[in-house]
Every structure is written in C-alpha cells, then in structure tokens.
mmJSON file of the N, C-alpha and C atoms, coordinates in Angstrom:
{"data_MODEL":{"atom_site":{
"group_PDB":["ATOM","ATOM","ATOM","ATOM","ATOM","ATOM","ATOM","ATOM","ATOM","ATOM","ATOM","ATOM","ATOM","ATOM","ATOM","ATOM","ATOM","ATOM","ATOM","ATOM","ATOM","ATOM","ATOM","ATOM","ATOM","ATOM","ATOM","ATOM","ATOM","ATOM","ATOM","ATOM","ATOM","ATOM","ATOM","ATOM","ATOM","ATOM","ATOM","ATOM","ATOM","ATOM","ATOM","ATOM","ATOM","ATOM","ATOM","ATOM","ATOM","ATOM","ATOM","ATOM","ATOM","ATOM","ATOM","ATOM","ATOM","ATOM","ATOM","ATOM","ATOM","ATOM","ATOM","ATOM","ATOM","ATOM","ATOM","ATOM","ATOM","ATOM","ATOM","ATOM","ATOM","ATOM","ATOM","ATOM","ATOM","ATOM","ATOM","ATOM","ATOM","ATOM","ATOM","ATOM","ATOM","ATOM","ATOM","ATOM","ATOM","ATOM","ATOM","ATOM","ATOM"],
"id":[1,2,3,4,5,6,7,8,9,10,11,12,13,14,15,16,17,18,19,20,21,22,23,24,25,26,27,28,29,30,31,32,33,34,35,36,37,38,39,40,41,42,43,44,45,46,47,48,49,50,51,52,53,54,55,56,57,58,59,60,61,62,63,64,65,66,67,68,69,70,71,72,73,74,75,76,77,78,79,80,81,82,83,84,85,86,87,88,89,90,91,92,93],
"type_symbol":["N","C","C","N","C","C","N","C","C","N","C","C","N","C","C","N","C","C","N","C","C","N","C","C","N","C","C","N","C","C","N","C","C","N","C","C","N","C","C","N","C","C","N","C","C","N","C","C","N","C","C","N","C","C","N","C","C","N","C","C","N","C","C","N","C","C","N","C","C","N","C","C","N","C","C","N","C","C","N","C","C","N","C","C","N","C","C","N","C","C","N","C","C"],
"label_atom_id":["N","CA","C","N","CA","C","N","CA","C","N","CA","C","N","CA","C","N","CA","C","N","CA","C","N","CA","C","N","CA","C","N","CA","C","N","CA","C","N","CA","C","N","CA","C","N","CA","C","N","CA","C","N","CA","C","N","CA","C","N","CA","C","N","CA","C","N","CA","C","N","CA","C","N","CA","C","N","CA","C","N","CA","C","N","CA","C","N","CA","C","N","CA","C","N","CA","C","N","CA","C","N","CA","C","N","CA","C"],
"label_alt_id":[null,null,null,null,null,null,null,null,null,null,null,null,null,null,null,null,null,null,null,null,null,null,null,null,null,null,null,null,null,null,null,null,null,null,null,null,null,null,null,null,null,null,null,null,null,null,null,null,null,null,null,null,null,null,null,null,null,null,null,null,null,null,null,null,null,null,null,null,null,null,null,null,null,null,null,null,null,null,null,null,null,null,null,null,null,null,null,null,null,null,null,null,null],
"label_comp_id":["MET","MET","MET","THR","THR","THR","VAL","VAL","VAL","ALA","ALA","ALA","LYS","LYS","LYS","THR","THR","THR","PRO","PRO","PRO","SER","SER","SER","GLY","GLY","GLY","GLY","GLY","GLY","GLU","GLU","GLU","MET","MET","MET","TYR","TYR","TYR","TRP","TRP","TRP","PRO","PRO","PRO","PRO","PRO","PRO","LEU","LEU","LEU","HIS","HIS","HIS","LEU","LEU","LEU","PRO","PRO","PRO","PRO","PRO","PRO","LYS","LYS","LYS","ASP","ASP","ASP","PRO","PRO","PRO","ARG","ARG","ARG","SER","SER","SER","LEU","LEU","LEU","LEU","LEU","LEU","VAL","VAL","VAL","LEU","LEU","LEU","GLY","GLY","GLY"],
"label_asym_id":["A","A","A","A","A","A","A","A","A","A","A","A","A","A","A","A","A","A","A","A","A","A","A","A","A","A","A","A","A","A","A","A","A","A","A","A","A","A","A","A","A","A","A","A","A","A","A","A","A","A","A","A","A","A","A","A","A","A","A","A","A","A","A","A","A","A","A","A","A","A","A","A","A","A","A","A","A","A","A","A","A","A","A","A","A","A","A","A","A","A","A","A","A"],
"label_entity_id":["1","1","1","1","1","1","1","1","1","1","1","1","1","1","1","1","1","1","1","1","1","1","1","1","1","1","1","1","1","1","1","1","1","1","1","1","1","1","1","1","1","1","1","1","1","1","1","1","1","1","1","1","1","1","1","1","1","1","1","1","1","1","1","1","1","1","1","1","1","1","1","1","1","1","1","1","1","1","1","1","1","1","1","1","1","1","1","1","1","1","1","1","1"],
"label_seq_id":[1,1,1,2,2,2,3,3,3,4,4,4,5,5,5,6,6,6,7,7,7,8,8,8,9,9,9,10,10,10,11,11,11,12,12,12,13,13,13,14,14,14,15,15,15,16,16,16,17,17,17,18,18,18,19,19,19,20,20,20,21,21,21,22,22,22,23,23,23,24,24,24,25,25,25,26,26,26,27,27,27,28,28,28,29,29,29,30,30,30,31,31,31],
"pdbx_PDB_ins_code":[null,null,null,null,null,null,null,null,null,null,null,null,null,null,null,null,null,null,null,null,null,null,null,null,null,null,null,null,null,null,null,null,null,null,null,null,null,null,null,null,null,null,null,null,null,null,null,null,null,null,null,null,null,null,null,null,null,null,null,null,null,null,null,null,null,null,null,null,null,null,null,null,null,null,null,null,null,null,null,null,null,null,null,null,null,null,null,null,null,null,null,null,null],
"Cartn_x":[0.908,0.047,1.066,0.405,1.244,0.279,1.236,0.422,1.28,0.447,1.15,0.516,1.306,0.73,0.023,-1.19,-1.684,-1.389,-1.447,-1.206,-2.179,-3.106,-3.953,-3.574,-2.678,-2.083,-2.349,-3.458,-4.043,-3.406,-3.755,-2.973,-3.919,-3.12,-3.978,-3.099,-4.22,-4.003,-3.967,-2.98,-3.445,-2.657,-3.426,-4.803,-5.674,-6.782,-7.802,-8.49,-8.887,-9.249,-10.497,-11.33,-12.841,-13.51,-12.122,-12.569,-11.488,-11.861,-10.693,-9.413,-8.42,-7.321,-7.371,-8.015,-7.892,-8.937,-9.743,-10.463,-9.806,-9.484,-8.771,-9.502,-10.744,-11.276,-11.373,-10.747,-10.674,-9.641,-10.27,-8.933,-9.621,-8.741,-9.18,-8.483,-9.041,-8.297,-8.82,-7.815,-8.082,-7.641,-8.12,-7.716,-8.538],
"Cartn_y":[-1.367,-0.249,1.301,2.415,3.614,4.514,4.96,6.154,7.567,8.551,10.048,10.91,12.141,13.226,14.239,14.729,15.368,16.736,17.863,19.284,19.792,19.026,19.658,19.11,18.092,17.601,15.981,15.723,14.319,13.389,12.278,10.946,10.402,10.0,9.351,7.971,7.265,5.615,5.097,4.154,3.623,2.397,1.139,0.938,1.4,1.88,2.331,1.035,1.214,-0.099,-0.198,0.429,0.172,-0.176,-0.199,-0.462,-1.219,-2.275,-3.039,-1.827,-2.451,-1.586,-1.517,-2.387,-2.276,-1.285,-0.592,0.48,1.558,2.348,3.543,4.732,4.544,5.546,5.595,4.421,4.033,4.947,5.898,6.802,7.125,6.762,7.101,8.105,9.51,10.479,10.619,10.501,10.673,12.308,13.084,14.358,15.173],
"Cartn_z":[-0.073,0.029,-0.137,-0.67,-0.929,-0.045,0.772,1.838,1.302,0.939,0.528,1.296,1.864,2.484,1.225,1.909,0.79,1.378,0.36,0.702,2.052,2.444,3.296,4.541,4.544,5.772,5.867,4.926,5.202,4.74,4.702,3.936,2.648,1.847,0.675,0.541,0.376,0.344,-1.062,-1.607,-2.883,-2.687,-2.901,-3.406,-2.316,-2.589,-1.493,-0.832,0.382,1.363,0.811,0.334,-0.138,-1.452,-2.537,-3.796,-4.309,-5.449,-6.347,-6.647,-6.521,-6.813,-8.416,-9.124,-10.558,-11.235,-10.13,-10.607,-10.665,-11.913,-12.008,-11.103,-10.897,-10.113,-8.657,-7.893,-6.828,-6.189,-5.306,-4.663,-3.289,-2.497,-0.84,-0.3,0.119,0.817,2.141,2.971,4.418,4.975,5.606,6.068,6.226],
"occupancy":[1.0,1.0,1.0,1.0,1.0,1.0,1.0,1.0,1.0,1.0,1.0,1.0,1.0,1.0,1.0,1.0,1.0,1.0,1.0,1.0,1.0,1.0,1.0,1.0,1.0,1.0,1.0,1.0,1.0,1.0,1.0,1.0,1.0,1.0,1.0,1.0,1.0,1.0,1.0,1.0,1.0,1.0,1.0,1.0,1.0,1.0,1.0,1.0,1.0,1.0,1.0,1.0,1.0,1.0,1.0,1.0,1.0,1.0,1.0,1.0,1.0,1.0,1.0,1.0,1.0,1.0,1.0,1.0,1.0,1.0,1.0,1.0,1.0,1.0,1.0,1.0,1.0,1.0,1.0,1.0,1.0,1.0,1.0,1.0,1.0,1.0,1.0,1.0,1.0,1.0,1.0,1.0,1.0],
"B_iso_or_equiv":[0.0,0.0,0.0,0.0,0.0,0.0,0.0,0.0,0.0,0.0,0.0,0.0,0.0,0.0,0.0,0.0,0.0,0.0,0.0,0.0,0.0,0.0,0.0,0.0,0.0,0.0,0.0,0.0,0.0,0.0,0.0,0.0,0.0,0.0,0.0,0.0,0.0,0.0,0.0,0.0,0.0,0.0,0.0,0.0,0.0,0.0,0.0,0.0,0.0,0.0,0.0,0.0,0.0,0.0,0.0,0.0,0.0,0.0,0.0,0.0,0.0,0.0,0.0,0.0,0.0,0.0,0.0,0.0,0.0,0.0,0.0,0.0,0.0,0.0,0.0,0.0,0.0,0.0,0.0,0.0,0.0,0.0,0.0,0.0,0.0,0.0,0.0,0.0,0.0,0.0,0.0,0.0,0.0],
"pdbx_formal_charge":[null,null,null,null,null,null,null,null,null,null,null,null,null,null,null,null,null,null,null,null,null,null,null,null,null,null,null,null,null,null,null,null,null,null,null,null,null,null,null,null,null,null,null,null,null,null,null,null,null,null,null,null,null,null,null,null,null,null,null,null,null,null,null,null,null,null,null,null,null,null,null,null,null,null,null,null,null,null,null,null,null,null,null,null,null,null,null,null,null,null,null,null,null],
"auth_seq_id":[1,1,1,2,2,2,3,3,3,4,4,4,5,5,5,6,6,6,7,7,7,8,8,8,9,9,9,10,10,10,11,11,11,12,12,12,13,13,13,14,14,14,15,15,15,16,16,16,17,17,17,18,18,18,19,19,19,20,20,20,21,21,21,22,22,22,23,23,23,24,24,24,25,25,25,26,26,26,27,27,27,28,28,28,29,29,29,30,30,30,31,31,31],
"auth_comp_id":["MET","MET","MET","THR","THR","THR","VAL","VAL","VAL","ALA","ALA","ALA","LYS","LYS","LYS","THR","THR","THR","PRO","PRO","PRO","SER","SER","SER","GLY","GLY","GLY","GLY","GLY","GLY","GLU","GLU","GLU","MET","MET","MET","TYR","TYR","TYR","TRP","TRP","TRP","PRO","PRO","PRO","PRO","PRO","PRO","LEU","LEU","LEU","HIS","HIS","HIS","LEU","LEU","LEU","PRO","PRO","PRO","PRO","PRO","PRO","LYS","LYS","LYS","ASP","ASP","ASP","PRO","PRO","PRO","ARG","ARG","ARG","SER","SER","SER","LEU","LEU","LEU","LEU","LEU","LEU","VAL","VAL","VAL","LEU","LEU","LEU","GLY","GLY","GLY"],
"auth_asym_id":["A","A","A","A","A","A","A","A","A","A","A","A","A","A","A","A","A","A","A","A","A","A","A","A","A","A","A","A","A","A","A","A","A","A","A","A","A","A","A","A","A","A","A","A","A","A","A","A","A","A","A","A","A","A","A","A","A","A","A","A","A","A","A","A","A","A","A","A","A","A","A","A","A","A","A","A","A","A","A","A","A","A","A","A","A","A","A","A","A","A","A","A","A"],
"auth_atom_id":["N","CA","C","N","CA","C","N","CA","C","N","CA","C","N","CA","C","N","CA","C","N","CA","C","N","CA","C","N","CA","C","N","CA","C","N","CA","C","N","CA","C","N","CA","C","N","CA","C","N","CA","C","N","CA","C","N","CA","C","N","CA","C","N","CA","C","N","CA","C","N","CA","C","N","CA","C","N","CA","C","N","CA","C","N","CA","C","N","CA","C","N","CA","C","N","CA","C","N","CA","C","N","CA","C","N","CA","C"],
"pdbx_PDB_model_num":[1,1,1,1,1,1,1,1,1,1,1,1,1,1,1,1,1,1,1,1,1,1,1,1,1,1,1,1,1,1,1,1,1,1,1,1,1,1,1,1,1,1,1,1,1,1,1,1,1,1,1,1,1,1,1,1,1,1,1,1,1,1,1,1,1,1,1,1,1,1,1,1,1,1,1,1,1,1,1,1,1,1,1,1,1,1,1,1,1,1,1,1,1]
}}}
C-alpha cells in the first residue's frame, strides 16, 4: 500500500481500502 501526504496535511492511500485496486476511479483520501 502506498501512503502519500496530501497538501492539506491528510493522507492518501493507494490502493484504496474500499474498492478494487484495478478500478482507476478508486482513490481514498483521508484528512
């Protein structure tokens, strides 16, 4: 899993936890 910091100080995860990784629309941003 990839975790990247967002400009707002949150965290962005890839692949997301709630959708299949092969879905290009699936992106989970926490923050």
